Backbone as CSV, one residue per row, in Angstrom:
resi,resn,N_x,N_y,N_z,CA_x,CA_y,CA_z,C_x,C_y,C_z
1,MET,48.439,2.369,0.355,48.001,3.682,0.713,46.677,4.114,-0.066
2,SER,46.659,3.709,-1.295,45.442,3.949,-2.064,44.159,3.282,-1.542
3,LEU,44.406,2.115,-1.090,43.269,1.306,-0.424,42.863,2.021,0.841
4,TYR,43.806,2.381,1.656,43.413,3.088,2.863,42.618,4.482,2.560
5,ARG,43.066,5.208,1.615,42.407,6.467,1.307,40.897,6.177,0.797
6,SER,40.868,5.096,-0.045,39.579,4.791,-0.605,38.532,4.440,0.442
7,LYS,39.071,3.475,1.407,38.158,3.065,2.446,37.883,4.162,3.448
8,ALA,38.883,4.973,3.727,38.643,6.113,4.664,37.617,7.066,4.026
9,ARG,37.635,7.339,2.809,36.710,8.194,2.117,35.239,7.647,2.158
10,SER,35.188,6.289,2.213,33.868,5.689,2.229,33.409,5.422,3.681
11,ASP,34.005,6.247,4.567,33.652,6.152,6.057,33.900,4.780,6.674
12,ASP,34.785,4.006,6.127,35.182,2.717,6.771,36.578,2.842,7.305
13,VAL,36.836,3.848,8.097,38.131,4.153,8.606,38.811,3.072,9.420
14,ASP,37.905,2.472,10.253,38.440,1.271,11.114,38.902,0.196,10.330
15,ASP,38.202,-0.158,9.297,38.659,-1.245,8.473,39.949,-0.917,7.654
16,ALA,39.972,0.342,7.197,41.100,0.854,6.493,42.292,0.838,7.331
17,LYS,42.218,1.263,8.626,43.324,1.224,9.550,43.792,-0.141,9.818
18,ARG,42.846,-1.096,10.108,43.296,-2.465,10.259,44.024,-2.991,9.211
19,ARG,43.487,-2.856,7.935,44.261,-3.341,6.731,45.735,-2.685,6.621
20,LEU,45.787,-1.365,6.855,47.037,-0.672,6.769,48.046,-1.192,7.822
21,GLU,47.463,-1.495,9.048,48.339,-2.015,10.134,48.829,-3.348,9.741
22,THR,47.941,-4.121,9.158,48.490,-5.532,8.745,49.532,-5.375,7.671
23,CYS,49.345,-4.572,6.681,50.264,-4.451,5.700,51.631,-3.879,6.088
24,TYR,51.518,-2.869,6.983,52.670,-2.255,7.588,53.494,-3.243,8.359
25,GLY,52.780,-4.150,9.007,53.472,-5.203,9.865,54.364,-6.162,9.079
26,TRP,54.041,-6.310,7.863,54.705,-7.190,7.004,56.120,-6.787,6.643
27,PHE,56.455,-5.534,6.741,57.740,-4.993,6.433,58.766,-5.151,7.463
28,THR,59.997,-5.427,7.101,61.069,-5.449,8.076,62.162,-4.489,7.712
29,GLU,62.014,-3.853,6.605,63.068,-2.702,6.233,62.206,-1.753,5.160
30,GLY,62.947,-0.782,4.964,62.422,0.188,4.036,61.481,1.262,4.706
31,PHE,61.654,1.436,6.006,60.807,2.357,6.603,60.980,3.731,6.361
32,ASP,62.096,4.076,5.612,62.309,5.524,5.173,61.706,5.770,3.771
33,THR,61.034,4.806,3.186,60.463,5.050,1.956,59.201,5.883,2.057
34,LYS,58.824,6.625,0.989,57.668,7.532,1.081,56.392,6.884,1.564
35,ASP,56.020,5.771,1.077,54.864,5.053,1.413,54.768,4.551,2.848
36,LEU,55.912,4.007,3.270,55.938,3.589,4.664,56.019,4.711,5.706
37,VAL,56.605,5.755,5.293,56.657,6.988,6.254,55.201,7.528,6.336
38,GLU,54.531,7.672,5.184,53.053,8.067,5.227,52.240,7.207,5.916
39,ALA,52.439,5.743,5.739,51.526,4.846,6.496,51.775,4.962,8.024
40,LYS,53.016,5.107,8.352,53.294,5.199,9.836,52.683,6.493,10.449
41,ALA,52.714,7.646,9.640,52.151,8.878,10.068,50.603,8.656,10.292
42,LEU,49.935,7.973,9.320,48.620,7.790,9.375,48.150,6.928,10.604
43,LEU,48.993,5.890,10.799,48.724,5.025,11.898,48.874,5.604,13.208
44,ASP,49.907,6.536,13.288,50.123,7.243,14.559,49.283,8.470,14.706
45,GLY,48.391,8.680,13.677,47.474,9.805,13.773,48.008,11.215,13.565
46,ALA,49.215,11.279,12.881,49.926,12.543,12.544,49.237,13.172,11.332
47,SER,48.629,12.390,10.613,47.890,12.967,9.349,46.410,12.814,9.277
C-alpha cells in the first residue's frame, strides 16, 4: 500500500495500479485484512 501511495503521488498511477494488482493477485486468503480491503477498494476505484 505504501508503494502504491508513493507511486500515485509521483503521478505514476498506472504503474502503481499494475503493481498493486499483481501483489493483490498473489493472495488466496486474508481478504478481510485492512491492507487487502484497502487495496481492493483502490483497485475498484472506491477510494
